[in-house]
Backbone as a ProteinNet text record, in pm:
[ID]
protein_1_A
[PRIMARY]
MDFLHDAGHVHDPGALFSYCNAGYCVLGALVARVRGTTWERATRERLLDPLGATHSALLPEEAILFRAAAGHVGPEGAVHHRWDMPRSNAPAGSTMCLAPRELVRFGRMFTAGGLTEDGIRLLSEESVAAMRTRQVDVPGISGLLADRWGLGFELFDWGGEVYGHDGGTIGQSTFWRVVPGADFAIAMSANGGDFLGLLVDVVLPVIREATGLAVPDFPVPAGTPQVVDLTPYTGGYQGPMISYQVAEVDGGLEITMIPGEFMTNAGTSRTTTRFVHHSGHSFIAVEPQDGRHETITFVVEDGRASHIHNGRALPRA
[TERTIARY]
6345.7	6322.3	6171.2	6074.2	5935.4	5880.1	5963.1	5906.4	5913.5	5974.4	5988.5	5866.5	5761.2	5653.2	5579	5535.2	5449.3	5525.5	5666	5741.7	5722.9	5708.4	5696.5	5823.9	5823	5929.5	5891	5983.8	5961.5	6000.5	6079.3	6117.5	6160	6174.3	6227.7	6372.9	6408.7	6551.8	6650.6	6742.4	6850.4	6818.3	6704.1	6651.4	6697.9	6700.7	6718.3	6779.9	6867.6	6919.2	6828.4	6808.3	6733.7	6790.8	6840	6906.6	6792.3	6844.5	6750.7	6789.9	6735.7	6771.7	6733	6619.8	6576.7	6670.1	6740.6	6833.5	6970.2	7001.6	7106.1	7059	6944.6	6890.4	6879.9	6842.8	6840.6	6990.1	7080.5	7225.7	7279	7229.4	7260.7	7206.1	7075.4	7005.6	7084.8	7133.9	7201.3	7337	7409.8	7535.7	7512.2	7398.4	7370.6	7332	7253.9	7212.7	7338.9	7423.2	7540.3	7650	7656.3	7760.5	7694.2	7570.9	7504.5	7509	7490.8	7492.3	7421.8	7415.4	7357.9	7437	7367.3	7447.8	7544.7	7500.2	7602.5	7724.2	7694.7	7825.8	7912.3	7857	7944.9	8006.6	7943.7	8019.7	8119.3	8116.3	8227.5	8339.4	8295.9	8406.1	8476.3	8417.7	8483.1	8519.4	8477.5	8509.7	8570.8	8498.7	8545.3	8673.8	8663.1	8768.1	8903.7	8901.3	9018.8	9071.5	8976.8	9020.9	9086.4	9060.3	9131.4	9034	8914.7	8828.4	8782.5	8831	8801.1	8687.2	8655.7	8536.8	8435.3	8361.9	8257.6	8136.8	8018.8	7903.3	7796.5	7735	7626.2	7492.7	7492.8	7368	7362.8	7255.4	7251	7325.6	7317.6	7383.9	7551.2	7599.3	7731.8	7763.6	7670.6	7696.4	7720	7635.6	7641.6	7775.1	7862.3	7983.2	8088.5	8044.3	8126.3	8047.7	8111.9	8032.3	7938.8	7833.1	7734.6	7661.2	7641.1	7573.1	7429.9	7329.6	7202	7177.3	7084.3	7058.3	6984.7	6995.7	6947.2	6866.3	6744.9	6659.3	6588.4	6564.5	6488.1	6568.7	6518.4	6593	6644.2	6567.4	6610.9	6715.6	6734.4	6831.2	6790.1	6656.4	6610	6655.3	6685.5	6716.1	6602.2	6641.7	6531.8	6493.4	6362.7	6310.6	6352	6407	6453.9	6607.5	6680.6	6828	6851.6	6789.3	6816.9	6717.9	6766.6	6670.8	6644.8	6557.9	6497.7	6612.2	6637.1	6744	6718.6	6582.8	6558.7	6626.1	6667.7	6730.3	6872.3	6941.4	7077.8	7170.8	7162.3	7251.9	7259.7	7146.8	7146.2	7203.7	7243.8	7312.5	7239	7126.7	7051.5	7094.9	7190.4	7246.5	7396.7	7469.4	7610.3	7663.7	7748.2	7818.1	7968.6	8040	8186.9	8245.9	8347.5	8415.5	8474.2	8483.4	8545.5	8682.1	8760.4	8890.9	8877.1	8774.9	8747.2	8707.9	8628.6	8600.6	8720.5	8801	8930.8	9028.5	9036	9095.8	9029.7	8895.6	8823.2	8863.7	8878.4	8902.6	9045.5	9144.5	9281.5	9290.7	9210.5	9208.5	9179.3	9087.1	9073.2	9184.3	9247.5	9361.7	9472.3	9487.8	9594.4	9546.5	9427.5	9398.8	9334.9	9264.3	9206.8	9277.5	9398.2	9483.2	9452.2	9461.7	9448	9593.1	9591.5	9718	9807.9	9760.5	9844.8	9862.5	9841.2	9859.9	9773.4	9648.3	9552.1	9462.3	9452.9	9360.9	9216.6	9135.9	8996.8	8924	8975.1	8912.6	9016.4	8966.8	9077.7	9084.5	9201.7	9208.2	9102.4	9053.7	8932.7	8818.8	8788.4	8666.4	8675.1	8791.4	8807	8794.9	8858.1	8829.1	8685.2	8610	8473.8	8395.5	8432.7	8350.9	8375.3	8497.5	8540	8484.8	8431.7	8403.7	8241.3	8233.4	8086.4	7990.4	7877.2	7781.3	7655	7625.2	7506.3	7521.6	7459.1	7469.2	7363.1	7371.8	7264.6	7219.3	7088.1	7020.8	7041.8	7056.3	7058.5	7178.6	7218.8	7322.9	7449.1	7549.4	7674.2	7750.5	7880	7947.7	7992.7	7939.9	7965.1	7886.4	7788.7	7695.8	7747.6	7719.2	7764.7	7698.1	7769.3	7719.4	7714	7752.6	7742.7	7774.9	7744.9	7767.9	7847.2	7930	8001	7929.6	7991.7	7931.4	7921.1	7831.6	7823.8	7892.4	7979.6	8041.8	7975.8	7970.4	7930.1	8052.8	8057.7	8167.1	8154.9	8250	8255.7	8347.4	8299.2	8383.2	8452.1	8551.9	8618.9	8752.9	8780.9	8902.8	9013.8	8962.5	9055.7	8958.6	9001	8912.4	8882.9	8758.7	8707.5	8577.5	8586	8463.3	8443	8309.9	8284.7	8126.1	8082.4	7936.1	7898.6	7793.8	7727.8	7617.9	7573	7456.4	7416.2	7289	7238.7	7124.1	7110.7	6976.6	6911.2	6815.3	6742.3	6829.6	6875.2	6952.6	7091	7136.6	7280.5	7323.6	7446.7	7493.7	7637.7	7673.6	7819.7	7870	7988.8	8048.6	8171.8	8206.9	8316	8357	8497.6	8543.2	8682.2	8716.6	8858.5	8903.4	9041	9108.7	9231.4	9202.3	9317.4	9446.3	9430.8	9557.2	9645.4	9577.5	9646	9667.6	9641.7	9633.9	9575.9	9457	9384.5	9232.2	9212.4	9068.1	9027.6	8894	8848.1	8707.9	8676	8531.1	8503.9	8372.9	8314.2	8171.9	8150.6	8014.4	7975.4	7831.9	7780.2	7641	7601.4	7458.2	7370.8	7368.7	7271.2	7344.8	7253.3	7311.7	7324	7420.2	7449.7	7557.1	7511.8	7613	7688.9	7601.7	7657.4	7737.8	7705.1	7795.8	7930.8	7937.9	8066.7	8142.6	8064.2	8123.7	8188.8	8117.4	8167.3	8281.3	8268.1	8370.1	8493.6	8484.5	8604.7	8644.3	8559.4	8616.4	8644	8562.7	8601.4	8730.5	8748.6	8887.8	9009.5	8981.9	9090.8	9106.8	9006.1	9031.9	9104.3	9072.5	9125.2	9281.4	9317.7	9452.2	9525.3	9474.2	9544.4	9557.5	9464.6	9463.4	9496.6	9476.4	9495	9372.4	9270.1	9142.5	9067.2	8995	8906.3	8772.3	8752.9	8620.2	8528.7	8419.8	8312.5	8238.3	8174.9	8088.9	7944.6	7852.3	7716.8	7662.3	7567.2	7507.6	7406.5	7402.8	7309.2	7213.4	7105.1	7021.6	7091.5	7054	7098.1	7037.4	7105.6	7037.1	6913	6906.1	6801.3	6773.8	6700.5	6679.6	6621.1	6647.4	6585.7	6457.8	6371.7	6247.2	6201.8	6126.8	6128.3	5960.2	5933.1	5800.5	5779.1	5698.3	5689.5	5589.6	5502	5403.3	5427.2	5543.2	5585	5598.4	5631.1	5675.4	5561.1	5448.6	5348.4	5286.2	5228.9	5149.6	5186.2	5143.6	5174.9	5276.8	5365	5462	5452.6	5447.9	5411.6	5532.4	5572.5	5681.5	5622.7	5699.7	5654.3	5642.9	5744.7	5745.3	5711.3	5730.7	5681.4	5613.3	5547.7	5499.8	5515	5514.7	5538.9	5407.8	5367	5267.6	5349	5355.3	5434	5345.9	5338.2	5262.2	5334.1	5294.9	5356.7	5311.7	5413.1	5372.3	5474.7	5437.3	5519.9	5650.3	5636.7	5743.7	5840.6	5799.6	5875.9	5787.4	5845.1	5764.9	5739.4	5635.5	5611.3	5588.9	5688.3	5687.8	5649.7	5555.3	5504	5551	5629	5673.5	5573.4	5506.1	5405	5472.5	5490.8	5557.7	5442.3	5480.6	5390.8	5378.2	5328.6	5321.8	5459.4	5542.6	5677.5	5765.9	5755	5843.3	5767.1	5648.8	5558.6	5612.5	5608.6	5638.9	5798.4	5873.7	6021.7	6037.4	5947.7	5945.7	5952.1	5936.3	5925.3	5790.7	5806.1	5670.4	5655.7	5538	5498.4	5567.1	5629	5682	5657	5657.8	5636.1	5747.2	5823	5940.6	5936.5	5984	5981.5	6104	6093.8	6215.4	6205.8	6324.7	6332	6431.7	6428.9	6510.1	6665.9	6732.3	6869.5	6933.6	6912.9	6973.5	6905.4	6887.9	6815.7	6691.5	6652.9	6533.4	6553.3	6650.6	6685.4	6647.4	6587.1	6551.4	6627.6	6630.4	6699.7	6614.3	6611.5	6539.3	6581.8	6483.4	6520	6586.1	6536.9	6600.4	6691.5	6784.6	6870.1	6823.6	6841.7	6789.6	6932.5	6961.2	7083.8	7209.8	7213.4	7328.2	7339.2	7230.1	7236.5	7103	7113.1	6989.7	6952.9	6843.9	6797.9	6780.6	6819.5	6785.6	6693.9	6624.5	6526.4	6550.7	6544.8	6552.5	6436.2	6383.7	6271.7	6327.7	6279.7	6311.6	6201.9	6226.3	6121.5	6128.9	6018.4	5990.5	5885.7	5906	5790.5	5724.3	5805.2	5768.6	5702.3	5705.7	5624.4	5718.8	5725.7	5801.3	5737.3	5821.4	5778.2	5821.6	5919.5	5976.6	6035.7	6021.3	6092.8	6203.1	6326.4	6447	6520.9	6555.8	6653	6732.5	6793	6866.6	6788.8	6662.4	6562.9	6456.9	6416.3	6322.6	6183.6	6088.3	5951.2	5873.6	5790.7	5709.8	5598.5	5545.6	5434.3	5302.5	5225.7	5114	5011
7840.2	7757.4	7728	7790.2	7756.3	7755.8	7811.4	7804.7	7670.9	7580.3	7445	7359.1	7409.3	7333.3	7277.8	7147	7094.1	7072.1	7049.8	7016.2	6873.3	6830.9	6694.3	6650.3	6521.7	6469.3	6387.8	6384.2	6322.4	6163.4	6119.4	5979.1	5966.6	5833.1	5807.4	5855.7	5908.5	5961.2	5850.8	5897.8	5804.8	5705.7	5699.1	5614.7	5650.8	5784.6	5829.2	5966.2	5996.6	6133.2	6223.3	6337.6	6446	6581.6	6656.8	6787.6	6873.9	6938.2	7023.1	7156.3	7263.4	7392.2	7415.6	7368.8	7395.6	7334.2	7238.4	7177.5	7265.5	7332.4	7426.4	7563.8	7579.3	7715.2	7672.5	7541.8	7512.6	7520	7472.3	7481.9	7627.1	7702.8	7861.7	7905.5	7867	7919.6	7863.6	7754.5	7689	7772.2	7805.4	7874.2	8006.2	8078.7	8211.3	8195.5	8101.9	8085.2	8051	7947.3	7930.2	8041.2	8107.7	8220.3	8341.9	8357.8	8473.7	8589.5	8577.1	8668.2	8634.1	8707.7	8668.9	8574	8490.1	8411.3	8478.3	8608.2	8678	8715.2	8771.8	8815.9	8698.9	8582.2	8467.5	8413.1	8425.1	8363.3	8453.5	8591.4	8685	8679	8663.2	8674.6	8543.7	8438.3	8307.5	8235.7	8282.4	8228.8	8315.5	8419	8495.3	8595.7	8665.5	8745.4	8670.9	8558.9	8493.1	8416.8	8388.5	8333.4	8433.2	8559	8671.3	8691.5	8662.1	8686.2	8834.1	8908.1	9051.3	9096.4	8976.4	9022.8	8920.3	8970.2	8884.3	8975.5	8923.1	8989	8896.9	8930.4	8854.1	8913.9	9051.8	9120.5	9215.3	9246.5	9330.6	9450.6	9516.6	9651	9635.1	9516.7	9488.3	9447	9382.7	9346.1	9466.5	9565.6	9677.8	9742.3	9718.7	9779.8	9723.2	9620.1	9536.9	9538	9475	9468.6	9333.4	9370.9	9250.9	9243.1	9112.6	9084.7	9037.5	9086.4	9037.5	8908.3	8829.9	8698.2	8722.5	8629.2	8645.5	8513.2	8504.3	8398.3	8391.4	8268.1	8250.1	8266	8216.7	8216.7	8349.9	8448.8	8583	8650.8	8577	8619.6	8747.6	8754.5	8872	8881.4	9008.3	9011.8	8974.8	8891.6	8865.6	8982.6	8983.2	9105.9	9112.2	9013.3	9020.5	8975.2	9054.6	9023	8946.1	9012.1	8931.6	8816	8731.3	8611.9	8631.6	8563.7	8588.2	8571.2	8650.4	8634.5	8524	8476.4	8368	8242.7	8227.4	8116.5	8139.7	8234.4	8276.2	8144.8	8077.1	7977.2	7868.3	7859.4	7771.5	7825.5	7942	8008.5	8109.8	8154.2	8247.6	8400.2	8439.5	8565.2	8571.2	8471.3	8486.8	8514.3	8612.5	8635.2	8624.9	8541.9	8542.9	8550.4	8620.1	8627.9	8473.4	8427.5	8304.4	8272.8	8379.6	8365.3	8348.5	8384.2	8363.5	8209.1	8163.4	8020.5	7942.2	7960.3	7900.5	7896.8	8024.2	8037.4	7948.8	7942.9	7851.3	7704	7670.9	7523.3	7493.7	7577.8	7566.4	7540.3	7603.8	7588.1	7424.4	7378.4	7228.8	7148.3	7186.4	7098.1	7118.6	7215.1	7240.1	7193	7110.6	7046.5	7143.9	7266.4	7337.6	7475.3	7502.3	7617.2	7705.6	7832.6	7943.6	7968.5	8059.9	8093.3	8159.3	8210.1	8297.2	8190.9	8077.8	7964.6	7962.6	8039.6	8036	7907.2	7840.1	7717	7753.1	7740.2	7764.8	7632.2	7519.8	7389.4	7293.3	7197.4	7094.5	6992	6921	6820.7	6715.2	6692.4	6584.5	6638.6	6761.4	6827.1	6814.3	6840.9	6841	6690.4	6607.9	6466	6412.2	6465.2	6421.2	6475	6590	6654.6	6577.4	6516.7	6441.8	6284.5	6256	6109.6	6089.1	5986.2	5937.2	5923.7	5996.9	5975.4	5913.4	5946.4	5876.8	5872	5759.5	5758	5833.2	5875.6	5952.6	5857.9	5839.4	5764	5829.8	5740.8	5799.1	5773.3	5841.8	5821.9	5919.9	5843.7	5915.8	5983.6	5957	6028.5	6163.5	6267.6	6404	6452.7	6375.3	6412.2	6341.5	6390.6	6334.1	6202.9	6103.5	5976.3	5947.6	6040.1	6025.7	6170.2	6186.3	6309.5	6280.6	6379.9	6397.8	6501.6	6559.5	6663.7	6803.9	6824.1	6959.1	6942.7	6828.1	6816.9	6718.2	6752.9	6659	6576.8	6445.5	6355.8	6284.9	6289.5	6240.3	6121.1	6035.6	5924.9	5946	6007.2	6048.8	5988.6	5869.5	5803.6	5859.6	5938.4	6003.1	6086.5	6125.8	6210	6341.1	6367.7	6499.3	6535.2	6660.6	6707.8	6846.7	6882.2	7023.9	7061.3	7148.4	7191.5	7294	7268	7354.1	7446.4	7535.2	7611	7720.9	7780	7867.3	7936	8059.1	8136.2	8155.7	8232.6	8242.6	8315.6	8260.1	8312.6	8321.6	8251.3	8260.6	8121.5	8078.3	7945.5	7950.8	7856.1	7855.9	7705.5	7674.9	7553.4	7549.3	7458.4	7446.1	7309.3	7274.6	7159.6	7169.5	7073.2	7051.7	6931.2	6907.5	6791.9	6786.5	6745.5	6753	6694.3	6570.2	6498.4	6576.7	6659.5	6753.4	6895.4	6924.8	7060.2	7160.6	7126.4	7191.2	7240.1	7360.4	7401.7	7497.1	7472.9	7557.7	7617.9	7728.3	7793.6	7861.6	7844	7943.9	7985.2	8105.3	8158	8222.4	8218.8	8265.7	8320.9	8421	8493.3	8471.2	8359.9	8316.9	8261.4	8238.9	8185.4	8039.8	7976.2	7850.6	7802.8	7798.1	7784	7633.9	7542.7	7403.3	7379.8	7453.1	7469.3	7512.2	7615.4	7683.3	7583.2	7513.5	7407.2	7300.5	7242.8	7130.4	7178.4	7297.7	7336.5	7397.9	7441.8	7521.6	7462.6	7431.9	7405.4	7259.7	7166.6	7025.5	6993.3	7039.3	7025	7087.9	7189.9	7236.4	7134.1	7094	6993.8	6866.9	6823.7	6694.9	6732.1	6841.8	6874.9	6886.6	6954.1	6999.8	6892.2	6795.1	6686.9	6547.2	6523.1	6392.5	6303.1	6355.1	6280	6250.2	6134.9	6105.6	6161.9	6288.7	6352.6	6308.9	6241.9	6204.8	6308.9	6278.7	6369.1	6358.3	6451.9	6425	6294.6	6236.4	6122.6	6162.4	6071.5	6089.6	5969.7	5976.7	5868.9	5772.1	5646.5	5541.5	5551.6	5509.4	5503.8	5427.2	5312.6	5227.1	5186.3	5274.5	5258.5	5114.7	5071	4932.5	4948.3	4855.6	4857.4	4793.4	4863.3	4815.8	4839.2	4775.5	4779.8	4925.8	5012.6	5150	5159.5	5058.8	5072.2	5113.7	5078.2	5109.2	5254.3	5331.6	5466	5569.4	5528.5	5628.4	5676.6	5795.2	5853.9	5999.3	6050.7	6185.3	6183.6	6285.2	6293.6	6449.7	6464.8	6605.9	6659.6	6768.8	6833.8	6973.1	7036.7	7173.1	7285.8	7264.3	7380.5	7334.3	7194.2	7162.2	7022.8	6972.5	6839.9	6780.3	6656.5	6590.4	6492.4	6488	6386.3	6303.7	6175	6086.2	5988	5995.2	5901	5825.9	5703.8	5622	5662.1	5704.6	5748.2	5699.3	5611.6	5569.7	5491.2	5413	5326.3	5399.6	5528.4	5610	5669.9	5767.2	5835	5987.4	6035.4	6181.2	6243	6330.3	6392.4	6535.2	6560.4	6706.3	6765.8	6868.7	6943.5	7067.2	7070	7172.2	7254.5	7371.8	7471.4	7499.6	7512.8	7578.2	7734.8	7788	7943.1	8008.9	7965	8040.7	8019.9	7903.4	7871.9	7951.4	7964.1	8027.6	8178.2	8228	8374.9	8396.5	8293.4	8313.1	8288.9	8270.4	8268.7	8124.6	8026.3	7881.6	7848.1	7792.7	7753.2	7606.6	7558.7	7421.8	7362.6	7253.8	7187.7	7038.3	6983.6	6832.5	6793.8	6687.5	6644	6477.8	6424.3	6280.9	6226.1	6117.2	6052.9	5897.9	5847.9	5706	5638.6	5515.7	5433.2	5449	5459.7	5488.6	5365.9	5339.6	5225.1	5218.1	5082.6	5065.6	5117.6	5215.4	5287.3	5437.5	5469.5	5597.9	5623.7	5747.9	5777.7	5903.7	5931.7	6044.3	6125.2	6244.4	6321.5	6289.1	6285.8	6259.4	6389.3	6493.2	6627.9	6695.6	6749.6	6830	6969.4	7008.8	7152.9	7216.5	7326.1	7416	7319.6	7236.8	7149.6	7026.2	6982.9	6867	6790.2	6662.4	6580.1	6550.2	6600.8	6590.9	6439.9	6397	6265.5	6263.1	6154.2	6145.7	5997.2	5963.4	5843.3	5813	5691.2	5655.7	5560.5	5588.7	5501.7	5398.6	5266.8	5166.5	5076.8	5060.4	4967.4	4872.4	4752.1	4643.1	4662.3	4690.2	4679.4	4822.5	4917	5039.2	5164.9	5264.6	5381.3	5460.8	5478.7	5564.4	5684.1	5725.8	5871.7	5892.6	6008.1	6054.9	6140.3	6113.7	6174.8	6257.3	6367.8	6441.6	6551.1	6495.4	6569.9	6583	6594.9	6615.4	6506.9	6438.5	6342.4	6380.6	6356.7	6386.5	6265.5	6253.3	6131.3	6115.9	5997.7	5973.7	6034.4	6095.3	6166.7	6062.5
15359	15243.8	15227.4	15284.7	15280.3	15140.1	15039.5	14902.6	14844.7	14905.6	14856.5	14886.9	14954.4	14991.7	14865.1	14882.5	14776.4	14660.8	14672.3	14555.9	14515.2	14398.3	14355.4	14296.3	14245.5	14171.4	14049.1	13964.7	13830.8	13844.5	13932.7	13965	14097.7	14134.4	14267.7	14287.6	14404.7	14427.8	14388.7	14312.2	14272.9	14161.3	14108.4	14005.8	13868.7	13840.2	13708.5	13705.8	13609.6	13585.3	13508	13574.3	13487.1	13537.2	13438.6	13466.1	13542.5	13634.9	13717.5	13763.8	13710.6	13730	13869.2	13917.5	14052	14169.3	14129.4	14218.1	14243.6	14129.5	14143	14220.6	14207.7	14269.6	14431.5	14463.8	14615.2	14661.7	14580.8	14623.3	14641.1	14559.3	14569.1	14691.4	14715	14841.9	14964.9	14977.2	15080	15095.2	14991.7	14997.6	15064.1	15009.3	15067.9	15205.8	15253.6	15391.9	15486.3	15449.9	15516.6	15532.2	15429.3	15428.9	15479	15505.4	15556.4	15465.8	15340.1	15229.9	15126.1	15006.7	14893.7	14802.3	14714.6	14627.5	14539.9	14495.6	14404.3	14499.8	14600.3	14678.5	14727.3	14756.6	14801.5	14666	14560.6	14435.5	14402.4	14416.8	14380.3	14483.8	14608.4	14711.7	14724.2	14689.2	14711.6	14593.7	14473.8	14339.9	14258.2	14205.5	14086.7	14135.9	14252.9	14297.3	14305.7	14384	14416.9	14274.1	14183.4	14062.1	13972.2	13993.9	13921.7	13789.3	13797.4	13678.6	13677.8	13571.3	13571.4	13487.9	13384.2	13293.5	13327.9	13439.8	13477.8	13524.7	13526.5	13576.8	13627.5	13741.7	13791.9	13800.5	13754.5	13758.7	13627.8	13575.9	13453.2	13479.8	13593.4	13604.4	13603.9	13630.3	13606.2	13460.8	13397.1	13248	13156.5	13177.8	13089.8	13102.1	13197.7	13195.7	13101	13043.2	12944.5	12816.3	12717.1	12564.4	12577.6	12644.2	12657.5	12522	12481	12363.7	12378.8	12293.8	12309.9	12240.8	12279	12213.7	12082.8	11982.4	11856.2	11838.4	11776.2	11770.1	11636.1	11592.7	11470.6	11341.9	11231.9	11106.6	11057.1	11099.2	11051.9	11151.2	11271.5	11367.5	11436.6	11478	11531.5	11687.8	11731.1	11878.8	11964.2	12054.8	12155.4	12237.5	12278.3	12337.8	12473.9	12547.7	12694.3	12698.2	12749.8	12771	12895.6	12999.4	13136.4	13175.1	13248.1	13283.1	13437.2	13484.3	13631	13721.9	13820.7	13921.9	14022.7	14025.3	14108.8	14049.9	13926	13868.9	13858.6	13912.4	13898.2	13935.2	14033.1	14062.1	13955.1	13890	13775.6	13636.3	13639.2	13537.8	13447.6	13507.7	13418.9	13409.2	13515.1	13513.5	13483.4	13525.5	13531	13387.2	13360.6	13242.9	13247.3	13176.9	13187.1	13051.9	13029.5	12902.4	12888.4	12746.5	12737.7	12795.7	12808.2	12879.3	13024	13085.9	13228.5	13242.6	13143.9	13156.1	13139.6	13053.7	13035.1	13165.5	13233.5	13348.5	13458.3	13467.9	13559.3	13532.9	13399.1	13365.4	13414	13398.3	13434.4	13583.9	13658.4	13808.6	13838.4	13762.3	13773.1	13734	13628.1	13582.7	13675.4	13749.3	13860.6	14000.3	14011.9	14114.8	14215.8	14180.9	14274	14294.3	14240.9	14247.8	14141.6	14186.4	14079.7	14020.6	13928.3	13869	13954.3	14054.6	14165.2	14285.5	14265.8	14376.1	14481.8	14471.1	14578.1	14564.3	14667.3	14670.2	14681.6	14575.7	14574.5	14619.2	14577	14599.5	14645.2	14742.9	14773	14666.6	14664.7	14562.1	14568.6	14693	14715.1	14642	14642.8	14591	14454.2	14389.3	14236.6	14190.9	14269.8	14235.2	14233.4	14329.4	14350.1	14231.4	14188.5	14078.7	13960.7	13937.7	13828.6	13841.3	13935.2	13949.7	13918.8	13838.4	13813	13917.2	13921.2	14019.2	13964.4	13822.3	13769.3	13613.1	13561.8	13411.7	13352.8	13214.9	13150.5	13047.1	13050.6	12939.5	12800.7	12707	12573.2	12500.4	12386.1	12288	12345.1	12364.7	12434.1	12298.7	12303.3	12206.6	12236	12158.9	12182.6	12299.9	12339.6	12457.3	12572.9	12695.7	12815.1	12834.5	12879.6	12909.2	13061.3	13142.4	13283.5	13331.7	13465.2	13541.3	13672.9	13699.2	13840.6	13919.1	14007.7	14092	14023.1	13935	13846.7	13721.8	13699.7	13566.2	13481.4	13356.8	13245.2	13223.2	13209.7	13190.8	13051	12966.9	12821.2	12805.2	12717.5	12700	12549.7	12550.2	12420.6	12418.4	12476.9	12472.1	12572.4	12664	12753.6	12844	12969	13065.7	13000.6	12998.3	12943.7	13019.7	13077.2	13165	13112.4	13143.9	13121.9	13148.8	13095.3	13133.5	13008	12950	12841.9	12906.4	12846.9	12895	12787.6	12822.1	12742.7	12781.4	12739.4	12775.1	12635.6	12623.4	12483.8	12397.8	12291	12177.2	12220.3	12322.5	12371.9	12397.2	12374.4	12398.1	12433.9	12538.7	12563.9	12592.8	12521.3	12522.1	12615.2	12707.7	12787.9	12806	12779.1	12802.2	12858	12940.2	13009.4	12971.7	12933.3	12921.1	13016.9	13131.2	13235.3	13185.1	13109.7	13070.1	12968.7	12911.7	12813	12857.1	12976.9	13036.7	12953	12914.9	12814.9	12857.6	12833.3	12854	12743	12701.3	12584.2	12616.8	12564.2	12582.8	12461.7	12439.3	12320.1	12358.5	12326.4	12355.9	12216	12194.1	12080.1	12112.2	12032.7	12076.8	11950.1	11898.9	11784	11662.9	11567.5	11454.1	11457.1	11377.6	11375.8	11472.1	11593.6	11705.3	11678.3	11656	11641.2	11517.5	11419.9	11294.3	11336.1	11412.8	11444.3	11528.5	11620.5	11712.1	11632.2	11525.7	11451.6	11356.7	11292.6	11208.2	11266.2	11389.8	11462.9	11575.3	11683.4	11816	11815.5	11763.5	11763.8	11698.9	11584.7	11528.7	11615.1	11676.8	11776.2	11890.7	11947.5	12042.6	11998.6	11886.5	11828.9	11814.5	11751.9	11722.4	11843.1	11947.9	12061.8	12163.8	12167.7	12268.2	12211.3	12085.4	12035.7	12055	12111.4	12146.1	12002	12009.9	11885.6	11934.6	11917.8	11953.1	11854.4	11906.3	11795.8	11738.1	11623.6	11553.1	11619.4	11586.2	11625.2	11569.8	11635.1	11559.3	11462	11350.7	11235.6	11212.7	11136.9	11129.7	11026.2	11050.3	10960.3	10828.4	10724.6	10586.7	10601.3	10657.7	10676.3	10810.7	10879.3	11026	11062.1	11181.5	11211.9	11257.7	11208.4	11240.8	11375.6	11475.3	11603.7	11644.6	11747.1	11790	11867.4	11812.1	11865.8	11972.7	12000.2	12080.5	12226.6	12283.5	12426.6	12438.9	12323.1	12341.6	12317.3	12239.3	12218	12331.3	12333.7	12440.7	12487.2	12597.2	12629.8	12753.1	12766.6	12870.2	12907.7	13041.3	13096	13191.8	13168.9	13255.9	13282.5	13378.7	13446.8	13328.5	13217.2	13121.1	12987.6	12960.3	12821.4	12840.1	12741.4	12741.1	12589	12573.6	12459.8	12422.8	12295.8	12248.1	12147.5	12152	12084.5	12007.6	11874.5	11790.4	11695.8	11656.6	11552.8	11421.1	11322.8	11197.9	11102.5	10998.1	10889.3	10945.5	11030.9	11083.8	11170.1	11217.5	11300	11409.3	11478.1	11580.3	11536.9	11556.9	11534.6	11665.1	11721.1	11855.6	11843	11907.7	11920.9	12058.8	12047.9	12169.4	12180.5	12309.2	12336.7	12449.5	12427.9	12537.4	12627.2	12763.5	12861.8	12848.5	12951.1	12949.3	12941.2	13040.1	13056	12912.8	12864.8	12740.2	12622.6	12622.8	12507.9	12517.3	12642.5	12667.4	12621.9	12635	12605.1	12458.8	12370.7	12229	12177.5	12251.1	12218.2	12150.1	12033	11951.6	11953.4	11946.9	11921.6	11803.6	11801.7	11688.6	11681.9	11565.6	11548.4	11447.4	11508.1	11457.3	11437	11314	11285.8	11326	11408.9	11462.2	11410.4	11387.7	11358.5	11460	11456.3	11564	11537.7	11655.4	11637.6	11702.9	11837.1	11903.8	12038.4	12085	12209.4	12213.7	12321.5	12325.9	12277.9	12198.6	12153.7	12005.3	11988.5	11849.3	11804.2	11678.8	11623.2	11516.8	11515	11419.4	11280.6	11177.6	11042.8	10983.6	11023.3	10954.8	11056.5	11027.2	11129.4	11152.2	11277.1	11298.6	11368.3	11310.8	11350.9	11357.2	11247.7	11227.1	11312.8	11380.3	11461.9	11461.9	11445.8	11452.2	11613.4	11639.9	11790.6	11829.5	11944.7	11987.3	12115.4	12116	12230.2	12272.9	12411.3	12459.9	12556.8	12553	12633.5	12747.7	12871.3	12984.4	12988.1	12970.4	12962.6	13085	13145	13251.4	13225.2	13258.5	13228.7	13108.4	12990.9	12856.2	12821.2	12874.8	12863.9	12893.3	12824.2	12857.5	12965.5	13077.5	13194.2	13176.6	13088.5	13086.7	12945.6	12890.1	12783.7	12829.1	12760.4	12814.1	12712.7	12722.9	12625.5	12723.4	12819.7	12917.7	13043.1	13029.2	13144.4	13120.9	13234.7	13224.4	13251.4	13153.4	13173.4	13188.6	13295.3	13309.5	13218.7	13204.1	13125.9	13184	13112.5	13163.5	13207.8
[MASK]
+++++++++++++++++++++++++++++++++++++++++++++++++++++++++++++++++++++++++++++++++++++++++++++++++++++++++++++++++++++++++++++++++++++++++++++++++++++++++++++++++++++++++++++++++++++++++++++++++++++++++++++++++++++++++++++++++++++++++++++++++++++++++++++++++++++++++++++++++++++++++++++++++++++++++++++++++++++++++++++

């Protein structure tokens, strides 16, 4: 594990939630080391094969045996120039491909307390319970977004227990939710276009009808946003792949996202978006993008924002 030397941190341990691909990569490396094999082989032998997942791929040479779809990006829906993502990020989801029905099969294993459809125990009931138990709160606007995390699971406050995990690579997105009280699991994958529109128009109504839960809609800006002091939020925030510049403009915030080299090479462009106050230290984009108003939350300490947060926490530069 000598590749971890000189690793820094964005906040004190346990002080704040920030989604971390590198953390999952460390877990994958630990699994490979403990099992004396590769992450891919351990995943297939200890999870996918016992689960009965037949439509799965962990490497590009496996994916081409199925109807693998390329990612599409931009308003023109152009095919992204690269299909595969770095294998070094595989435990964080950069290479694994599963048909939606396999994700549903995976979800039903959890509703069964860790048992597969064939009665094979993949996880102990104690492990399943720990994954569903709150470990840390997520700053920001809850509702359709996770407001807390378990061990690997996003946890949602929808008037009943709901957990899952979303993900995506460039031009491709996946949505996965499990409602154990209704013995219900649902998954959707898309490779471009208005993914969020499809989610709102098709998937969320299905969840509401099948489970009876009052699944919330995405948040929208208020007709007349509250006027707040914007001074604590302005300034620069720096992360390893992107940075933000936050300025006060016309009673709101103008937030410029500046991609680093990796994100630029992946096709991400510099953008500037106007936000207005939503609630607390959270702000919401005035204009929707891909069917959703983006939200941003600031973590404030001693009257000044120390981090900007949109799932990942970036410290003030």
